[in-house]
N, C-alpha and C positions, 0 to 999 in steps of 0.2 A: 510072529514080528517082534521087534525089539523097540525098546524105548530109544530115542534118540540120543540120550545122555549115557547109553550103556557103551562102556568104553572096552569090555573085554573082548568082542570080535575085533576091535581096531588094534588090540595089543597083539593077538595071533596074527593079524594081517601084517602088522609092521615086523614081527619077528620072521615071519614066512618071507615077505619080499625085500627085507632090507639085510638078511643075514647073507655073508659071502658064500658062494656056491662051493662046497668041499669036494664036489666031484669034478672039478675042472682040473684036469692033470697038469695044464700048463702053470696053474696056481701053487702047485706043489711038487713040483720037479726037482728034488734036491740035488741032482748032478748037474743041473743047468748052470753054466758059467755066468752068463749075462743074466740078470733079472729082466722079466718083461715088465713093460710098462703098460697098464691097463687103463684104457680110457672108457669111462663108463657113461653112457647116455642116459642121464637122470630124466625119466619121464615124469613130468609134473603132473601133480593132483589136479585134475580138471572138474569145474563145477559149473553147473548151469540150472537156474531155477526157470520153470515155465508153469503157469497156472497153479503157483503154490507147491509144486513138487519139485525138490531139489535132487538133482543127479550129480553124483560124483564118480569120476572115473579114475581107476589106477592100472595102467597098462603096464605089462612086464614081457620081457623076451624069455622064452624058455629053450635054453640053449640044451638041455638034455633030450628034448623031443625035436630038434632041429637037426637038419643035415645039410651043410651048404653045397657039398657035391651033388646032391640031388635036387639042388634048388627048392628045399623045403624048409621053411622059417615058421615056427610055431610062436604065437604070442598069447598071453592069457591076458585077461582083464578082470578086475574085480569093480563091481559097480554096487551103489548104495542108493535107493530110492528113498528119500524122506518125504513124508506127507507133512507139509508145512499148513495146511488148511485146517479149517475147522470141521470138516467132513471127510468121512472115509473115501478111499479111491481104490478101485479094482483095477489091476493090471490084465489087459485083455490080449494085446500083441505086441510084437516087436517088428522093426523095420531097419535093416542096416545097409549102409552103403559101404563097400570095402574097396580100396584102391592100393594098388603097389607100384613101385617105381618102374615097373617094366610096362605100364599102361595097362594091366588087367583089372577091369572093373567088375564088381560083383554085387548083386543086390540080394539080401537073405531076409526073409519074413517068415512069420508063424505065430503060432498061438503061445503066449506067455514066454517065458524064460525058463530054461533048464527043467521043463516039464511043470513049471508051476504058473498059477494065476492068481498070486496073492492078493488078499483085501489088506490095505494098509491104512490103519486108524489113524486119526489125527495125532501128531506129534511122535508118530512111530516110523520105523524104517525096515525096509526089507533089503539084504545084501545077497548077492550071488556072484560066483565066478564063473568065467567061461573062456572058451579060446578061439583062436582063428588061425588059419594057416596062410601063408602066402608064399609065392614063388621068388620073390625078392626080398632082400634084406631090409627095404625101407617101404613103408606104406602108410595109410592113415584108415580110420573108420570114423564114421558119424551115424546117426540115425534118429529115431524117435520110438517111443512107447506110446500105444493107444491105451488110454486108461478110460474109466466110466466113474463119473461121481456116483457114488453108491446110494441107491434109493431113488434115483432119477435117470432119466434116458440122456443126460448131457456127456458127451464125448469130449475128452482132453486129449490133445496131441502134446506129449511131453518130449521136448528136444534132448537129445544126447549131443554134448559138444564133440566138436572134432579132436580126434586124439592120435598122435602120432606113434606108429609102431616102427621101432628102430633096433637093429641089432648093435649091441657095443662092439667095438673092435679094439684090436690090441696092437702096438707098437713094440718091436723086438729090437 
């Protein structure tokens, strides 16, 4: 677990997600006569607080893992769960609703996240990254986490805000 004021992981995240992609050949084609104009869809940082747990979501399109000709679009998302309560909470389950612009709807649920069911102490946070694939260049996700107030049987349903998954595009 991390203290909420620990900014080292945020610095890594900002460097990872805001650094231009050097592997994009269109961005580095030295013999190209007309420069391309890239339009970047800036996915906002989304936050929602439910039952004293703050959820922050940072989505990102993963160009290197996607293939438009095969209708495969991969998006990563980085989530931070911050416990603002005066008691610990334990993550038990996740439940996602995933939609794409072709009308495909999926539900995904299971124990914990990325193989973990962390106990988050008051004032601390837990962060993780995961990914989702879509058959279309646009979609969205939302859901909830099932958490337990540690030391009691009280169950909390912690909402994850709706976030868009959108492929950036270019104009030549």
